[in-house]
Structure formats: C-alpha cells, structure tokens
C-alpha positions, -999 to +999 in steps of 0.1 A: +823+496-333+809+530-316+833+548-338+823+532-369+786+537-360+793+574-356+810+574-389+779+558-405+757+583-387+776+611-403+772+595-437+733+593-432+732+629-419+706+648-437+683+617-447+682+597-416+684+606-381+704+580-358+708+577-321+740+559-311+736+537-281+769+525-268+761+495-244+796+487-237+788+454-217+765+425-221+766+417-184+752+441-171+731+448-202+716+482-202+685+469-218+663+500-208+683+522-227+684+499-257+647+494-256+639+531-250+661+540-280+643+511-302+610+523-293+614+557-305+609+545-341+604+508-337+636+500-354+672+492-342+704+481-359+729+463-335+766+467-346+790+442-329+826+428-338+815+392-330+796+364-345+757+368-351+751+338-329+769+353-299+766+386-282+735+411-283+731+402-320+720+367-311+694+377-285+681+410-298+657+399-324+640+375-299+644+394-266+636+431-277+618+431-309+616+416-343+626+448-360+662+447-351+689+442-378+723+432-370+758+440-384+783+417-371+814+398-388+819+386-412+805+420-419+813+425-456+803+391-470+768+389-455+773+353-447+765+338-412+799+321-408+810+314-372+846+308-377+878+321-357+889+357-366+916+355-393+952+364-384+957+381-417+951+418-415+937+419-450+913+392-444+904+406-411+895+438-426+870+418-448+854+404-418+850+434-394+820+458-400+827+490-418+809+524-416+795+517-452+780+485-441+763+499-410+749+530-430+734+504-456+718+482-427+703+515-414+690+525-446+676+492-452+658+492-417+646+525-424+631+511-456+652+536-478+671+525-508+705+507-502 
C-alpha cells in the first residue's frame, strides 16, 4: 500500500501536504512514529490491504486518536465486508484500495471537498 499512498500524495500535491509512514509490521508496531506523525496535524489515514476489523485499521481509532480514517478492502465499495479475498483478478481489483480512494480519504479527513 506504500506505493499507492505515494501515488495519492502525488495526486494531492499542491493542495494537501502528506507524510507517508510505512509501518511494515504490526508486531513490533512502531507506534511512536505513527503517533508522532498523527500529532503534527491531529489527523491520520491508515491504508491497509486487509479487513477493517483486522490490523492497524481495527485498533488505530481507539488506541491512537479518534481522528483516524481507514482505507481497507473492500476499498472501492465503502462497505465493511469481512469476506475472503476473491480469486478473480477483476473482483480483486475492485476490493483493493486505489490511489484515488486514498486521496479521497485524505481530502475528507483534511476537511476538503472530496
């Protein structure tokens, strides 16, 4: 998701400044880096290729700050569906977040028009 986050940051360049934190692992979790980044503006968008009920997306709103948005899969539908990853490439592409979805979440979190 780091590559997609960087693409979203490029899309937002000139209007919204972004800092990308690539945490890599949940255990050990580099919480200090995440928290320091979120404290700069009081906002954060967590992007993961997993379900909203798993990973950092599941714990960040309660553990770190209420001002955290998440972009997970199914990333294009906006629904919270905890289902297995589809085998079909076409359906999989509908589920995995895209740079546009990430940029939209950042605009929303920043209070800008989507």
